[in-house]
C-alpha positions in Angstrom: 121.2 88.7 -33.9 117.1 89.9 -33.4 116.3 90.0 -30.2 113.5 88.4 -28.5 110.2 90.6 -27.9 109.3 88.8 -25.2 112.8 89.7 -23.4 112.5 92.8 -24.4 111.7 96.0 -21.7 108.4 97.0 -23.4 107.0 93.8 -22.6 105.6 93.2 -19.7 105.0 89.6 -18.3 101.8 90.7 -15.7 99.0 91.7 -18.3 100.4 88.3 -20.5 99.5 85.9 -17.5 96.1 87.7 -16.2 95.1 87.4 -19.3 95.8 83.9 -20.2 94.3 83.0 -16.5 91.1 85.3 -17.8 91.2 83.5 -20.8 91.4 80.1 -19.0 88.7 81.7 -16.2 86.1 82.5 -19.4 86.7 78.8 -21.0 85.8 77.5 -17.9 82.6 79.3 -17.2 82.5 78.5 -21.1 81.9 75.1 -21.1 80.0 75.0 -17.3 77.6 77.6 -18.9 77.5 75.5 -21.6 77.2 72.1 -19.4 74.3 74.0 -16.9 72.6 74.9 -20.5 72.3 71.4 -21.4 71.0 70.0 -18.1 68.5 72.7 -17.9 67.8 71.4 -21.8 67.5 68.0 -21.1 65.8 69.1 -17.5 62.8 70.7 -19.6 62.1 68.2 -22.0 61.3 65.6 -19.9 59.3 68.4 -17.7 57.8 68.8 -21.3 57.2 65.6 -22.5 55.3 65.0 -18.6 53.4 67.9 -18.9 52.0 66.4 -22.8 51.9 63.1 -21.1 49.7 64.2 -18.2 47.7 67.0 -21.0 46.7 64.0 -23.3 45.7 61.2 -20.4 43.6 64.5 -19.3 41.9 65.0 -22.8 41.4 60.9 -22.7 39.7 60.9 -19.8 37.2 63.8 -20.6 37.0 62.2 -24.0 36.4 58.5 -22.0 33.4 61.2 -19.9 31.2 62.2 -23.2 31.4 58.9 -24.4 29.8 57.8 -21.5 27.6 60.3 -21.4 27.1 59.7 -25.5 26.2 55.8 -24.8 24.0 55.9 -21.6 21.5 55.3 -23.3 21.9 52.5 -24.6 23.8 51.0 -22.2 20.3 51.4 -20.3 18.6 49.4 -23.5 21.8 47.0 -23.0 20.8 46.0 -19.8 17.3 45.7 -20.1 18.0 42.8 -21.7 19.1 41.4 -18.4 17.0 40.7 -15.5 18.4 41.3 -12.7 18.0 39.3 -9.4 16.5 41.9 -7.9 14.4 42.6 -11.6 12.3 39.8 -11.2 8.7 41.9 -11.0 10.0 44.0 -14.0 11.0 40.9 -16.0 6.8 39.4 -14.9 5.1 43.0 -15.3 6.7 42.5 -19.0 5.3 38.8 -19.9 1.7 40.0 -18.4 2.0 42.9 -20.3 3.1 41.1 -23.3 -0.2 38.8 -22.7 -2.3 41.1 -21.8 -1.3 43.4 -25.3 -2.7 40.5 -27.5 -5.5 39.9 -24.5 -4.8 36.4 -23.2 -5.8 35.5 -19.7 -2.7 34.8 -18.0 -1.6 33.6 -14.7 1.9 33.4 -13.6 2.2 29.5 -12.0 5.9 29.3 -11.0 8.5 31.6 -10.4 12.4 29.3 -9.7 16.3 30.6 -9.7 17.8 27.3 -11.5 20.1 25.4 -8.7 23.6 26.4 -11.3 22.1 30.1 -10.6 22.2 30.8 -14.5 18.6 31.1 -15.2 15.2 31.8 -13.9 12.5 30.0 -15.0 9.3 30.5 -14.9 6.2 29.2 -15.3 3.0 30.2 -17.1 -0.2 29.6 -17.9 -2.3 31.7 -20.8 -5.6 30.7 -22.4 -7.3 33.1 -25.1 -8.4 32.2 -28.8 -5.7 30.1 -31.0 -4.5 33.3 -32.6 -4.0 34.9 -29.0 -2.1 32.3 -28.1 -0.1 32.4 -31.2 0.7 36.2 -31.0 1.5 36.1 -27.2 3.6 32.9 -28.0 5.6 35.3 -31.2 5.3 38.4 -28.6 7.7 36.1 -26.2 9.9 34.4 -28.4 10.8 38.1 -30.0 11.1 39.7 -26.2 14.0 41.5 -25.3 15.2 38.8 -23.2 16.9 35.7 -24.1 14.3 33.1 -23.3 14.6 29.0 -23.4 11.6 27.5 -24.1 11.7 24.7 -21.6 7.7 22.8 -22.5 5.4 24.4 -24.1 1.7 22.8 -23.8 -1.1 24.3 -26.3 -4.6 22.8 -25.9 -7.5 23.1 -26.8 -10.0 23.9 -24.6 -14.1 24.2 -23.7 -15.9 26.2 -26.7 -17.1 29.6 -25.6 -20.7 30.9 -27.5 -21.1 34.8 -27.3 -25.2 35.3 -26.7 -26.0 37.6 -28.8 -24.5 36.9 -31.5 -25.0 33.1 -31.0 -20.9 32.6 -32.3 -19.1 29.7 -31.0 -15.3 30.6 -30.3 -13.1 27.8 -29.6 -10.6 28.1 -26.1 -7.2 27.5 -26.4 -5.3 26.9 -23.6 -1.4 27.3 -23.7 1.4 26.8 -20.1 4.9 27.6 -21.3 8.2 27.6 -18.9 10.1 29.5 -19.8 13.7 29.4 -18.8 15.2 33.9 -19.0 19.0 33.1 -19.8 20.0 36.5 -20.0 19.5 36.4 -15.7 22.6 38.0 -13.8 22.7 36.9 -10.0 
């Protein structure tokens, strides 16, 4: 008969039990630490994602700020095409500068805000030679503001004689009623 090695007097049960307990404890510790490492890895991935999103958001803000600084001149130019309710005087000054640039005598007759508050109506008289009146009308049509001519009345006035040369220059008068469409209250 063969002898059972576990029943032999040299075989000690205590070290075996301690070894099995230590193995179980090591396995439990390994699985616990493995689970904690995976949880920490997930937390780190979430933190990395949040950090990347915040970095992207900050970069987007910096890019937007640079874009705003880049287009500030274009924005100022665009805003100059719209007259605010507080900017009526610069609009009228622009009309007077246009008349002065072609040599027309000019006078602002009326300024009214329309009832629906969508436009500003301006009555303007100008006088001079036909060429001057025509140039002034062309400048008004090509002004940076969006204008609608509600009426234009051009009439021939008296003739003016230049005394030194005895040259007769016909005088013309014009009454413009203009509606400023790009008017913002």
